[in-house]
C-alpha positions in Angstrom: -152.5 -1.5 -113.6 -149.4 -2.7 -115.5 -150.2 -4.1 -118.9 -148.8 -7.4 -120.3 -145.4 -5.9 -121.5 -144.5 -5.5 -117.8 -142.6 -8.8 -117.8 -140.4 -7.7 -120.7 -140.1 -4.2 -119.1 -138.6 -5.7 -115.9 -136.1 -7.6 -118.0 -135.2 -4.5 -119.9 -134.8 -2.5 -116.6 -132.3 -5.1 -115.2 -130.3 -5.1 -118.5 -130.4 -1.3 -118.8 -129.2 -0.9 -115.1 -126.4 -3.4 -115.7 -125.3 -1.6 -118.9 -125.2 1.8 -117.2 -123.2 0.5 -114.2 -120.9 -2.1 -115.7 -119.5 -0.3 -118.8 -116.7 0.3 -119.6 -115.3 -1.6 -116.5 -115.4 -4.6 -116.1 -117.5 -4.9 -119.4 -116.1 -3.0 -122.3 -119.4 -2.3 -124.2 -123.1 -2.1 -123.3 -123.7 -4.5 -126.3 -121.8 -7.2 -124.2 -124.8 -7.5 -121.9 -128.0 -9.0 -123.3 -131.4 -10.7 -122.5 -130.5 -14.1 -123.7 -130.5 -17.8 -123.1 -127.3 -19.8 -122.4 -128.4 -21.8 -125.4 -127.5 -18.9 -127.7 -124.0 -20.0 -128.9 -123.6 -17.8 -131.9 -124.1 -14.4 -130.1 -121.0 -12.7 -128.8 -122.0 -11.1 -125.5 -120.4 -11.6 -122.1 -123.3 -11.3 -119.5 -126.7 -12.8 -120.2 -130.0 -12.4 -118.4 -132.2 -15.4 -118.7 -135.8 -15.5 -117.5 -136.3 -19.1 -116.6 -139.5 -19.1 -114.7 -142.7 -17.1 -114.2 -144.8 -18.1 -111.1 -148.2 -16.7 -110.0 -148.0 -15.7 -106.4 -151.2 -17.3 -105.0 -150.4 -16.0 -101.4 -151.2 -12.4 -102.4 -155.0 -11.7 -102.2 -156.7 -9.5 -104.7 -160.3 -8.1 -104.9 -162.8 -9.8 -107.0 -163.6 -7.0 -109.5 -162.4 -3.4 -109.9 -164.4 -0.5 -111.3 -163.1 1.1 -114.4 -165.0 4.2 -115.2 -168.8 4.4 -114.6 -169.9 1.4 -116.7 -167.0 -1.1 -116.7 -165.6 -3.7 -114.4 -162.3 -5.4 -114.8 -160.8 -8.4 -113.2 -158.1 -7.5 -110.7 -154.4 -7.8 -111.6 -152.6 -11.0 -110.8 -149.3 -10.9 -108.9 -146.4 -12.8 -110.4 -142.8 -13.6 -109.4 -140.1 -13.6 -112.2 -137.1 -15.8 -111.8 -133.9 -14.8 -113.5 -130.5 -16.3 -114.0 -127.5 -13.9 -114.7 -124.7 -15.9 -116.3 -121.5 -15.5 -118.2 -121.5 -16.5 -121.8 -119.0 -19.4 -122.1 -118.9 -19.1 -125.9 -117.9 -15.4 -125.8 -114.8 -14.6 -127.8 -113.5 -12.4 -125.0 -111.3 -15.1 -123.6 -112.3 -14.6 -120.0 -110.3 -16.3 -117.2 -111.7 -17.5 -113.8 -110.6 -14.2 -112.0 -112.3 -12.1 -114.8 -115.6 -14.1 -114.3 -115.6 -13.7 -110.6 -115.1 -9.9 -110.8 -118.0 -9.7 -113.2 -120.2 -11.8 -111.0 -119.2 -9.6 -108.0 -120.1 -6.4 -109.9 -123.5 -7.8 -110.9 -124.3 -8.7 -107.3 -123.2 -5.2 -106.1 -125.4 -3.5 -108.8 -128.5 -5.5 -108.0 -128.1 -5.0 -104.3 -127.8 -1.2 -104.8 -130.7 -1.0 -107.3 -133.0 -3.6 -105.9 -136.5 -2.1 -106.6 -138.3 -0.2 -109.3 -141.8 1.3 -109.4 -144.1 0.0 -112.1 -144.8 3.6 -113.4 -141.1 4.0 -114.0 -141.4 1.0 -116.5 -144.8 2.0 -117.8 -145.1 5.8 -117.8 -148.8 5.8 -118.6 -149.8 4.1 -115.3 -152.2 6.2 -113.2 -152.4 3.8 -110.3 -149.7 3.6 -107.6 -148.6 0.1 -107.5 -146.2 -1.4 -105.0 -142.4 -1.5 -106.0 -141.0 -4.5 -107.8 -138.3 -5.8 -105.6 -135.2 -7.7 -106.8 -133.9 -10.2 -104.3 -131.6 -13.3 -104.4 -133.7 -16.4 -105.2 -133.8 -18.7 -102.3 -132.8 -21.9 -104.1 -130.3 -24.5 -103.4 -127.2 -25.5 -105.5 -129.1 -28.6 -106.6 -132.0 -26.4 -107.9 -129.5 -24.2 -109.7 -127.9 -27.3 -111.3 -131.4 -28.5 -112.4 -131.9 -25.1 -114.2 -128.8 -25.6 -116.1 -129.7 -29.3 -116.9 -133.1 -28.2 -118.2 -131.2 -26.4 -121.0 -128.8 -29.2 -121.5 -125.8 -27.2 -120.2 -123.2 -28.0 -117.5 -123.5 -25.9 -114.4 -121.4 -22.8 -114.2 -121.2 -20.1 -111.6 -124.2 -17.8 -112.0 -126.6 -15.5 -110.0 -130.3 -16.2 -109.4 -132.8 -13.5 -108.7 -136.5 -13.1 -108.0 -138.5 -10.0 -109.1 -141.8 -9.6 -107.3 -144.5 -8.7 -107.1 -145.1 -8.0 -110.7 -148.8 -7.2 -111.2 -150.2 -8.1 -114.5 -153.6 -6.5 -115.4 -156.5 -8.4 -116.9 -157.5 -7.7 -120.6 -161.1 -8.9 -119.7 -163.4 -5.9 -119.4 -167.0 -6.5 -118.2 -169.6 -4.0 -119.4 -172.1 -3.3 -116.6 -175.8 -2.6 -117.7 -176.8 1.2 -117.6 -179.6 2.3 -115.4 -182.4 3.2 -117.7 -185.3 3.3 -115.2 -185.5 4.3 -111.6 -188.4 4.6 -109.3 -188.4 6.6 -106.0 -190.9 6.5 -103.1 -191.6 9.0 -100.3 -192.6 7.8 -97.0 -193.5 10.1 -94.1 -193.0 8.6 -90.7 -193.5 9.9 -87.1 -196.6 12.0 -87.8 -199.8 11.4 -85.8 -202.8 10.5 -87.9 -205.9 12.3 -86.5 
């Protein structure tokens, strides 16, 4: 089961994929693509990936407890959906014009469409369990909801892409020790024999 860094690992996967596929065209350097907030004014990057919400997916059912070894139980992993905004840094010193921004947005959309899933064990190589792929899809939100995301960070709306990454299973750190069997009794019963 994926451990707590899985959320950061998903973000790093998205940025790594964008860096591999966008440089040197239309983005000149991998350093121009960052995990960041639109509030970061003093950083000179062009494309930012902003994690703006993490929501537990209560529609996915999980077992009550899982066995771990012979004497331990662990709570099941909880499924989450991660919501991202990919935006163009308006304070970048690159002097981007509207056509440049549209090309960048188009390239990001193309890359995410072509690389829209990743297996958790590709992000955390020590995983021994086979977990379902984490899928990237366009977040089904309206323009009004997108504007509200921008308003929440006190920024005027600008063209941006919104994605959902799910399911992201997060393991529990709560391990329950089960009592060891120290005494056992057995009985032998013979049935079906006639008593004379």
